[in-house]
C-alpha positions as CSV (number, residue, x, y, z in Angstrom):
1,C,143.5,53.0,-10.0
2,P,147.1,53.8,-9.0
3,N,148.4,54.5,-12.6
4,V,145.6,56.8,-13.7
5,N,147.8,59.8,-14.3
6,N,150.4,57.8,-16.3
7,I,147.6,56.1,-18.3
8,I,146.0,59.4,-19.3
9,R,149.4,61.0,-20.0
10,G,150.4,58.1,-22.3
11,V,147.2,58.6,-24.4
12,L,147.7,62.3,-24.5
13,V,151.4,62.1,-25.6
14,Q,150.4,59.9,-28.5
15,A,147.6,62.3,-29.5
16,L,150.0,65.3,-29.3
17,Y,152.2,63.8,-32.0
18,T,149.6,64.3,-34.7
19,D,147.5,67.1,-33.1
20,P,149.6,69.8,-31.3
21,R,146.5,71.7,-30.2
22,I,144.8,68.7,-28.5
23,G,146.0,69.7,-25.0
24,A,144.3,73.1,-25.3
25,S,141.2,71.4,-26.6
26,L,141.1,69.0,-23.6
27,T,141.6,71.8,-21.2
28,R,138.7,73.6,-22.8
29,L,136.5,70.5,-22.4
30,H,137.1,70.5,-18.7
31,F,136.2,74.2,-18.6
32,H,133.0,73.8,-20.6
33,D,132.0,70.8,-18.6
34,C,132.4,72.5,-15.2
35,F,130.5,75.7,-16.1
36,V,127.4,73.6,-16.9
37,N,125.8,71.8,-14.0
38,G,129.3,71.5,-12.4
39,C,132.2,69.1,-13.3
40,D,130.1,66.0,-14.1
41,G,131.1,64.8,-17.6
42,S,127.8,66.1,-19.0
43,I,129.5,67.7,-22.0
44,L,130.6,64.2,-23.2
45,L,127.1,62.8,-23.6
46,D,125.8,62.2,-27.2
47,N,122.2,62.8,-28.2
48,T,119.7,60.1,-27.4
49,D,115.9,59.9,-27.4
50,T,116.0,61.4,-24.0
51,I,119.2,63.5,-23.9
52,E,119.8,66.7,-25.6
53,S,123.6,66.8,-26.0
54,E,125.5,69.9,-24.8
55,K,127.8,69.3,-27.8
56,E,125.3,71.1,-30.1
57,A,124.9,74.1,-27.8
58,A,126.0,77.3,-29.5
59,P,129.3,77.7,-27.6
60,N,130.2,74.1,-28.3
61,N,128.8,73.2,-31.8
62,N,131.6,72.5,-34.3
63,S,134.0,74.0,-31.8
64,V,134.7,71.8,-28.8
65,R,136.9,68.8,-29.8
66,G,139.0,66.0,-28.4
67,F,136.1,63.5,-27.7
68,D,137.9,60.7,-29.5
69,V,141.0,61.2,-27.3
70,V,138.8,61.1,-24.2
71,D,137.3,57.8,-25.5
72,D,140.8,56.4,-25.9
73,M,141.7,57.5,-22.3
74,K,138.5,55.9,-21.0
75,A,139.1,52.6,-22.9
76,A,142.7,52.4,-21.5
77,L,141.5,53.0,-18.0
78,E,138.6,50.5,-18.2
79,N,141.2,48.0,-19.3
80,A,143.4,48.8,-16.3
81,C,140.8,49.3,-13.7
82,P,137.2,48.7,-14.8
83,G,134.5,50.9,-13.4
84,I,136.7,53.1,-11.2
85,V,137.6,56.4,-12.9
86,S,134.8,58.7,-13.9
87,C,134.7,60.6,-17.2
88,A,134.5,63.8,-15.2
89,D,137.7,62.9,-13.4
90,I,139.4,62.0,-16.8
91,L,138.7,65.6,-18.0
92,A,140.1,67.1,-14.9
93,I,143.3,65.0,-15.1
94,A,143.6,65.5,-18.8
95,A,143.5,69.3,-18.4
96,E,146.3,69.1,-15.8
97,Q,148.5,66.8,-17.9
98,S,147.9,69.0,-21.0
99,V,149.1,72.1,-19.2
100,C,152.1,70.3,-17.7
101,L,153.2,68.8,-21.0
102,A,152.9,72.3,-22.7
103,G,155.4,73.7,-20.1
104,G,152.9,74.9,-17.6
105,P,152.5,74.0,-13.9
106,S,151.6,70.6,-12.5
107,W,149.3,70.0,-9.6
108,T,147.5,67.3,-7.6
109,V,144.0,67.1,-9.1
110,P,141.4,66.4,-6.4
111,L,139.5,63.3,-7.6
112,G,136.2,61.5,-6.8
113,R,133.8,63.2,-9.2
114,R,131.0,61.0,-10.6
115,D,129.3,61.3,-14.0
116,S,125.9,62.9,-14.7
117,L,122.9,61.0,-16.0
118,I,121.8,64.0,-17.9
119,A,123.0,66.9,-20.1
120,N,121.9,70.5,-20.1
121,R,122.0,72.1,-23.6
122,S,120.0,75.2,-22.5
123,G,122.5,75.6,-19.6
124,A,125.4,75.5,-21.9
125,N,123.8,78.1,-24.0
126,S,123.4,80.4,-21.1
127,A,126.2,79.7,-18.7
128,L,129.3,79.5,-20.9
129,P,131.3,82.7,-21.3
130,S,131.3,83.9,-24.8
131,P,134.3,85.2,-26.9
132,F,132.3,88.3,-27.7
133,A,131.5,89.1,-24.1
134,S,132.2,92.4,-22.3
135,L,134.1,92.3,-19.0
136,D,130.9,92.8,-17.0
137,V,129.3,89.8,-18.7
138,L,132.4,87.7,-18.2
139,K,132.3,88.6,-14.5
140,S,128.7,87.7,-14.2
141,K,129.3,84.3,-15.7
142,F,132.1,83.5,-13.3
143,A,130.2,84.8,-10.3
144,A,127.3,82.5,-11.2
145,V,129.4,79.4,-10.7
146,G,131.1,80.8,-7.6
147,L,134.4,81.7,-9.1
148,D,136.2,85.0,-8.3
149,T,135.5,87.7,-10.8
150,S,139.0,89.0,-11.0
151,S,141.7,86.5,-9.9
152,D,139.9,83.4,-11.2
153,L,138.7,85.1,-14.3
154,V,142.2,86.4,-15.3
155,A,144.0,83.2,-14.3
156,L,141.7,80.9,-16.2
157,S,141.6,83.2,-19.3
158,G,145.4,82.6,-19.3
159,A,144.7,79.1,-20.7
160,H,144.4,80.9,-24.0
161,T,148.2,80.9,-23.9
162,F,147.9,77.8,-26.1
163,G,145.4,76.5,-28.6
164,R,143.5,77.9,-31.6
165,A,140.3,79.8,-32.3
166,Q,138.1,79.9,-35.4
167,C,137.5,83.1,-37.3
168,S,133.8,82.9,-36.3
169,S,134.9,83.7,-32.7
170,F,136.6,87.0,-33.4
171,N,135.6,88.3,-36.9
172,L,133.1,90.8,-35.6
173,R,136.1,92.6,-34.1
174,L,137.7,92.8,-37.5
175,Y,134.9,94.4,-39.4
176,N,131.9,95.4,-37.3
177,F,132.7,95.8,-33.7
178,S,129.5,96.3,-31.6
179,G,127.6,97.1,-34.8
180,S,129.8,100.1,-35.6
181,G,130.8,99.0,-39.0
182,N,134.4,99.5,-37.9
183,P,137.1,97.3,-36.3
184,D,137.5,97.0,-32.6
185,P,139.6,100.1,-31.6
186,T,141.5,98.1,-29.1
187,L,143.0,95.9,-31.7
188,N,146.7,96.5,-32.6
189,T,146.6,97.8,-36.2
190,T,149.3,95.4,-37.5
191,Y,147.6,92.5,-35.8
192,L,144.3,93.6,-37.2
193,A,145.7,93.6,-40.8
194,E,147.1,90.0,-40.3
195,L,143.8,88.8,-39.0
196,Q,141.8,90.4,-41.8
197,Q,144.0,88.7,-44.3
198,L,143.4,85.3,-42.5
199,C,139.7,85.9,-42.1
200,P,138.3,87.9,-45.0
201,Q,134.8,89.3,-44.8
202,A,132.4,86.6,-45.9
203,G,135.3,84.1,-45.9
204,N,135.6,80.6,-44.3
205,E,134.7,81.1,-40.7
206,S,136.1,77.8,-39.6
207,V,139.7,78.7,-40.4
208,V,141.8,78.7,-37.2
209,T,144.6,80.9,-35.9
210,N,146.7,80.8,-32.7
211,L,145.3,82.3,-29.5
212,D,148.8,83.3,-28.6
213,P,150.8,84.4,-31.7
214,T,154.0,84.5,-29.7
215,T,154.3,80.9,-28.4
216,P,151.2,79.2,-29.7
217,D,151.8,75.7,-28.2
218,T,153.6,76.6,-25.0
219,F,151.9,77.3,-21.7
220,D,153.5,80.6,-20.5
221,G,152.8,84.2,-19.5
222,N,153.0,85.6,-23.0
223,Y,149.2,85.7,-23.3
224,F,149.3,88.6,-20.9
225,S,152.1,90.3,-22.6
226,N,150.0,90.1,-25.8
227,L,147.1,91.9,-24.1
228,Q,149.5,94.7,-23.1
229,T,150.2,95.3,-26.8
230,N,146.5,95.0,-27.8
231,E,147.1,91.6,-29.4
232,G,144.4,89.6,-27.5
233,L,142.7,87.5,-30.2
234,L,139.2,87.3,-28.6
235,R,137.3,90.3,-27.3
236,S,136.9,88.4,-24.1
237,D,140.7,88.3,-23.8
238,Q,141.4,92.0,-24.6
239,E,138.6,93.2,-22.3
240,L,140.7,92.0,-19.3
241,F,143.3,94.8,-20.1
242,S,141.4,97.4,-22.2
243,T,138.4,98.0,-20.0
244,T,138.9,101.4,-18.4
245,G,139.3,101.2,-14.7
246,A,139.0,97.5,-14.4
247,D,140.4,95.6,-11.5
248,T,141.7,93.0,-13.8
249,I,144.3,95.3,-15.4
250,D,146.8,95.1,-12.5
251,I,146.5,91.3,-12.5
252,V,147.3,91.1,-16.2
253,N,150.4,93.4,-15.6
254,N,151.5,91.2,-12.7
255,F,151.1,87.9,-14.7
256,S,152.9,89.5,-17.7
257,S,155.9,90.4,-15.7
258,N,155.8,87.4,-13.3
259,Q,155.1,84.1,-14.8
260,T,155.5,82.3,-11.5
261,A,152.6,84.3,-10.1
262,F,150.5,83.3,-13.1
263,F,151.2,79.6,-12.7
264,E,150.5,79.7,-8.9
265,S,147.2,81.5,-9.5
266,F,146.3,79.3,-12.4
267,V,146.7,76.1,-10.2
268,V,144.5,77.6,-7.5
269,S,141.8,78.6,-10.0
270,M,141.8,75.3,-11.8
271,I,141.3,73.5,-8.6
272,R,138.5,75.8,-7.6
273,M,136.9,75.4,-11.0
274,G,137.2,71.6,-10.8
275,N,135.3,71.8,-7.5
276,I,132.2,73.3,-9.0
277,S,129.2,71.2,-7.9
278,P,130.7,67.8,-8.3
279,L,128.6,64.6,-8.0
280,T,129.8,62.5,-5.2
281,G,128.9,59.5,-3.1
282,T,125.9,57.7,-4.7
283,D,124.9,60.6,-7.0
284,G,125.5,60.0,-10.7
285,E,127.5,57.0,-11.8
286,I,130.8,55.9,-13.2
287,R,130.1,55.8,-16.9
288,L,131.6,52.9,-18.7
289,N,131.3,54.8,-22.0
290,C,131.8,58.6,-21.7
291,R,129.4,59.2,-24.5
292,R,126.3,57.6,-22.9
293,V,124.8,56.7,-19.6
294,N,125.2,53.1,-18.4
295,D,122.6,50.6,-19.6
296,N,121.0,50.2,-16.1
297,S,120.7,54.0,-15.6
298,T,117.8,56.3,-16.3
299,G,119.5,59.3,-17.9
300,S,117.0,61.8,-19.2
301,N,116.5,65.5,-19.5
302,A,113.0,64.8,-18.5
303,L,114.3,64.4,-14.9
304,L,115.3,68.1,-15.0
305,V,111.8,69.2,-16.2
306,S,109.9,67.1,-13.6
307,S,112.0,68.4,-10.7
308,I,111.3,72.1,-11.5
């Protein structure tokens, strides 16, 4: 399918006109796909009688988005070259195009992934890094999927240089950090006051704010500069810089002062993440509809149970 990149890019450009955060959302979909059973498109499957969708796992429910844009990309690709491009590969390409269109690096995405016949909701609940996580927990989640616990962790966290997050993902830092009844002491006090105004206690937890208050829709190194001034939005962001003695601090400082170093590391880490346990050869299938397995397939979570 020689025009695969241009086709995906065309759909993405259209979507960005009305939704400036869609690029970050699609990048996050690729991330949340790869951390659960590998990069296999499992996050895209809807509930059926036999499939428990990952979309309703705690880290994804009412949070991950962009499925309709993926549907549009799949429809355009099926029109151009039927049965060739997997949904897992669509997510990988869409992430690269999203980063590039936001001013970040571009890279050649390794292709050939196939799509899963199953989803893994319990795996999504246990494997995905949480915005509330300490650095030790973040490192364990990255190690569990074979990623480096310093360079890959810091580089991939840098994807939070664009996109939005809901109050529900950081409001504990504002009022009751680690059950203390007080705000997170690592939060810049001016930034804390702004966030408390946006997300009042017992307020609407689905309100969103910019992950990077400096350049919210641009892919750049400002995310790391924000950490240096204690303006990381999520605990999982600020922990990279504010954990005493952590090996991630020097990397944050380097990426803050050297955007080129960040971009180069980000490309390496995205390719590494995109290579987590792909289905290849005759494993899985090329889904014709990213939301469900093909009619002649036997997709079922029961397969997981019976093989244990």
